[in-house]
N, C-alpha and C positions, 0 to 999 in steps of 0.2 A: 240525566250526570252521569261523570266517572266516578264512582268509589273513587275511596284519595289507598287507598292497595291499588287497585286497577292503574294509577296513576303512576304512584311509587316506579312501582312494576315496572312498565311502558319510561321512566325514563331510566331509569337506570339502564336497562336496556338500548337504549339510545348514547348512553353514556360508553354503553363499554363498547358500541358497534362504532362506536366515532374513533376512542383509543386504538383500538384492533387497523382500523383503517387505515390511518395516521400512522403504528409502528409501521405498517406492511409499506405502505410509501418511502417511512424510514431507514429498512432496509434495504426497497431499491432503487435510492436514490444510491446509497454510499458506491452504487457496482457503473451507476449512470453519471459518468464524471467524466471531463472531455482530458484528455493529455495538455500539460504545458509544456512548448517548448525548452528546450536545458540547453545556451548556448555555451560548446564546451570548445569558442576559439582559441581563450588560451591553453588548453591539452596538446600535447605532440598526438596529431593522425592517430590511430592506430593502424587501422588498412581493416582489408574484408576480413579475413579470418575472425573465427573466432576467438578469445583466449583462456586458456584454462586458469591462467594466474588474476590479478590485479597486478596491472604498470603502472595504478600512479598509488602503490600504496604512499603511506605517509609523504606525500603532496601535497605539497599545501593551495595553492589552484584550484585542485581535482576535489582535494577535502569543502573549502570553501563552494565548489561548484555543486557538489552533491548535497548538500545541507539544505543547499537551497530546491535542488531538485528533489531531494525527498521531501522534504514541503509544500512543493508545490505537485507532487506525484502519490505521494508514497503514507501522507499522515491522517485521512481520510482515512484510514485504514487501520492502517501500522499505528497509528498516533502521535503526538506535538514531541517528539525526540525518540524518539522510535517505541516510545513508552506506550503498547498495546492496552488499547480501552475497549482491547473484549473483540470487536469484530473480527482482524486477526493476530498476527501469531504475534510479539514481544522480539522485536528485529536486534535486539541489543542482547539476545542473548544467542545468539550468529557465534560458533567457532572463529575465532579471527585467525589474518593471517594465512596462505596456504591451505591448512585444510576446509576454511569456512568458502571460499574460492569455488569450487567446481558445484556447493552446493546451489550457492546463491546466483551464479551465472543462470545454472540451467529455471532453475525455478523466474527471475523477472523476467527472462525471451520467449518461457514454453506455457508462464502459470502457471494455474492448479484447479481442473478438474476433477470432480468427484460422483463417481452415477450422475455425470449427465448432467451436472452442477456448477458454476464455473463459482470456486471461491476468487480467483487472483482472474486478471485478462490477463495475455499474454502480452509483452511490453517488446519484443521482437518488431521492427517496421515502425515504432511508436516514436521511442529513444533509443539515441542510436548508445554502439558499445563503448563508449567513450563517454558521456553519459548513465551507462548501466554501470560502469567501472567507478566512474566517480563517487556517485550514492555508494557502494559498498566501500571503500572510500572512508568517507563521513563514518559510516557506522561503523568501522572498527575504534573510530575517537570516541564514539561511545557501548563498548562493550560491556558489558559486564559479565563475571562467570559466578 
């Protein structure tokens, strides 16, 4: 028969192992999601050349589309309403206007990798340029200084 101390230690070890396993699963799961399609048919097509400035700034249709696209594709890491829960940066702090456009489009197109670890996957080829700029148009509506 096990001593009480041995049983307590074994139980504590099992609880710690289960907690660490669950945490590892959650950390992997946030980056292992299928991007959702974004219907941009209500927006004027941009064409094949990548723009440096948002052509949809303050466009009501783009803001509506961007809100939905963000919720479906970005909120799981960047937080609901772009208020970060700690996994990824709070995007309400991106510089507004043309100043933040170049940074935004480079990050969403190419993603972020540091020391071989993918912090954000690239969305070029997954989301259209129209969808990306619509997300940016919406982000400017929640911008904070």
